N, C-alpha and C positions, 0 to 999 in steps of 0.2 A: 504494498498499497503507500504511493506516495506521501509527502508530507505536503504539497499542497495541491489543493483541485485544479482542474484547469479550464478557471474562470475569469473572468476581468479585473473582479474584485483581490483574490489571489492575488494578481500580479502585480498590483499596487501598493501590495507588501513590504515592508521595508526591508524585510528578513527575501526575502524571493527575492526582490530587484540585487541586494546582493552579491547573493547567492548565485544566481543569474551571471555573475560574472569572475564567484569563482568564489574563494570562502572567506579572503581577509580584506579588509576595504581602511584605505589612507585616510588622512583627517590633518587639517593645520592648524582652524579654526576650532577654538573651545566651544564658542558661540552652535557650531554646526556639528558639534560631537555632542553636545550637551540636547541639543534638541533630536539627534537620531538616537542617542540615551532614553530618553523618554519613553519614545515611541517600547523601544525594549520594555523599559519599564511598566507602561500601559497594558502591555501584552505577555506581562509575567512571566518574561522572561528571569533565570538567575544570574546573576549580574558582579562577575569578579574584577575589579577594580586593580590594577598593579598600575605604582609611579615607580618607573624605571631609572630613577635618575642617580640614584644609587649602582646601579646594576654595568659596574667597571671591570667585576670580576663573576668569572663561573660558579665558583659558588655563593655568590652572595645571588645569584640568579637562581641558580636549584635551589637554594633553602627558602626563596622570599615564594617562587612558586609551589613547593612543596608545603609552604607553612597556607599561602593563600587555600591550596585547593585542597588538603589536609590528607594530602597522601599517607601513605602509611609510615610506618617508623624505619622497614628496612629499605625505604626509598635510596636505591643506589648514586642518588645527584650526578648521572649522565646523561645524553641527550638516548641511549637509548632506552633507558630506563624511565626519561623523561614519556620519552613514546610508548614504554609498554603501560605506564599509571593511565596517562590519555584513554589508550584502546578499551581500558576495564572501568572508565570514570563513568558512574551514573548519572546521566543526565534526564532533567524535568520532562514531562509531556511538551511546555510549551518553547524549553531550547535553554539554549546556556552561553553566556555573553559572555568574550573574554575580550577586557581591556587593556594596552599597553599604552602609559601616556609616556610621553617624552622619550622614544623612543628611538630616539637618534646617541640616547648616550650609549647603545650598544654595540659594541665593535658590528661590523658590518656583516663579517664573516658568519658568528656568531649568531646577530639578528636571523640574516638568511633561514641558518640551521632551522632556530627557534620557530620559523613563522613556517617553514617548512614544516617541520613536525605538526603544528598547529590544522594547516593546514589538509596534509594525510590523513587526520585524525576529525576533520569536519568531514571529509570527503568519505571512511571510513563508518563514519558515525552514522554517516545521512542512509546508509545503507539499510540499517534499520529504525527508522523515523525518525531518527533523533538531531537536531538542529542545535551544532558547536560552530557562529558564526566568534570571530575576531575583528575587533576595530585596531587599529594603530594612528595614536596619537603622536606626532612631530613634531616640533618647534622652529622648521626649517621647509619655507616653500616650497622650496626646489629639491627637498629628498626624494631620493632615488633607489630602490632596492631592486635585484634583482627577480625575475619569475620563484615562484616557491608552489609544490603541488599539481608540477605543470601549468598553472596559471599567470600570469602577471598580476601583481599587485597594485591592483585602481587606486586614484582618489576615488571620494565620497562620490554621489551624481551632483551633489552642490557646489562641490569646487572641484568638478572635471578640467574646469577651464583654468589655466593658468592666470588669467585676471581676477579671477575669485578668490585667487587665494594672494595678493595682492594686499598687504596692512593698511 
């Protein structure tokens, strides 16, 4: 059974529009991000919000993710362990929204690995009718990151044009 119905009302849903282009959406302006988070709150998504300002070391990243997501004590603090725990993560019927704020502080190689793991697990969960979406906020309107989960990371629809990200 699909997670959406094939009708125009469903096509207007924010989660549908994000999933249509991948599993991750990029944000610059806090007001645009807040508007979208409000939509997810109204639609009963579980929301887990990370501040990545201090994510300068892998150990810090794994501890923060483990603490926020409630991983078991035996979590191995590696990318393989993160992938394993996310694949087994229990997602409510409405869905799970992961938010990474100030993501530009994460070293690009690590950022790409993290987002790839989240994208692949989003794809895995959707097979079971579970929605896992990731919103990535950066403080640089020119931020770019390589494709993950075989999909490019696109700017959200409100900031898709470069001119819409000008401060």
